[in-house]
C-alpha positions, 0 to 999 in steps of 0.5 A: 500500499502507498505512503499517503497524505490525506487532504481535507477540504473545509474552507468554503463559504458553504453559500447555498447551505447557509441561505437556509441554516445560520451554521456553515456546514463544516461547523454542524456539530455531530455529537460532540465534534464539528463536522470537519473534525468528525470526518478527519477523525473518521478518515483517521481510522480508516488508514495509516496516513503520513499526514492528515491536512486541513484546509480552513478559511483565514477567519477559522483556521487558528480556531480549528487548531484549538480542537486538535493539534494532530493535524496540519491546518492550511489556509484555503483560497477563494476557489477549491482549486487554489485551496488544494494548491495551498495544501499540496505545498506541504505534501511530501508523499508521492501519493495524495487522497483529496476529500471534501469535508461535505462527504461526511459518511464516506466508508472504510470499504470505499477508501480501501477499495480507491487505494487498493487500486492506486497503481491503476492510473494517475487519478483514481476516481469513485463513480456512481451509475445513474439509474434515471432517464437522462436529458441533455440539451433537450435530448435523451442520452444513453445513461449507462455512459453517464456517471456521477463523480465522488470523492475522496480521489487518489492521485499522483502528487506531481500529476496533480500539482502540474494539472492544477497549475494551469489558468483553467478552473477544474471542479475536481481532481479527475477533471483536472488530471485528465486535461493533461491527457493522464490515465483516470481510473474508475472505482465503484462509489458509494451512496453513502458518500453523498455530498451535504449541499443543502440542510435536507441533505442531513436527514439522508446521511445516517452516520450523522447523529444529533449534536450534544445538549451541553452549555458552555460557560465563559467569563470576562474581565476588563479594565480601562483607566479615564482620559480627559477629553475623550468621548465615553462609550459603555455597554454601546451607549454614549455616556455624558461624562468629561472624560472617556477611556484610554484605549486603542479602540473607542474604550467601551470596556463593558463590550470588551469584557462581553466579547472575552466572555463569548470567546471564553464560551467557545474556547476561542481565545481573547480579544486581544488575539482577534482584534490586536491593539497594534493593528491600525484596522482597530484604532478608534474602532466602535466596539459595536462593530467588534461584538457583531463580527464576534457574535457572527462568528460564533453562530457561523462555527456552530454555536447559539448565544443563550445569555449574558451578564454583565457587571460595571464597576464604576464609582463615577460616572452614575450609570442607573439611567443608562443600564436599560438602553445598554441591555437593548443595545446589546441585545440587538447585536447579539440577536437576543431578547433583552431579558437575555442581557442582564446589566449591573452597576455597582461602585467599590465603596471608594476602594481601589482604582475604581473607588478613586475614580481613575477608571471602570472595571467590568466582569462579564459571564456568557452562556452558549449551546451547540446549535441543534440541527435535528 
């Protein structure tokens, strides 16, 4: 059997899937794992691969690494072909097996059949026969001459690199290899390897189990000193004050603590990792924009925000008249009912830097759950 590298493509935008669903398909949860990890672990049990490469979008690659450090992660491109070319730069074996994570229920027998025939062509491709009548440009054609192409596909690495390094865009590896007049060997595909394209496809795939019923809690804490002559924003609301907060952004310490609590709940690091204070992009930025990005990210990777609780520690200014508006503004950004976003404000009885009116501190707690698709 050949020494093989496995490449799993998971960088797509899932544009057709997310039209009817808030979660990208690679991030729907199967029991306690996102789909891309479920598929990677499944393939890992099928064969002793030299290396497994996961191709991810730029926005998700660091988050994927938190799940499992056994794999190599490569940033994808805007097209499938570009993503695969990026992955091939890390392939050192003579043969490479490529599959899409959207083909979640590929079986061990199917993979073994493909690998068994590795030396029968430059690209080994599983295909399905067509049982229905086929119409092409208004004419009935011989359905026995029509095949449905699936992945995974096994290719000679050097040939595949050469094939993809052309100006033409190809929808799969076999099309690219065939364009070089290289030999393609077809093996029998499997109906279990149906590709997930729409939400309805999930119901047809028996290997997919519903997500676990779990809640995840995260905490956030942030502090900012006062700065004279700067507008104060707190909890997304403009506060009447002679000073604002010293910060790279607008200094909304309540939103910063809230963001950290949300990221903590899904295990995604902290605000500084996503929005570094060394970047010009975030200089004086409205923190509500940052919170919206985080909320969208949380939903796209398979979670639903349940509730948030925020405690603002401030000796000054007085905040009782702003709490209801803060609740509404933050709830609107997070897509929650206002009752799910609790705001508390307290003094520190003149103790510490807060009590000395040098700044404000905020503690936030958030709860999320896995999005239930079934």
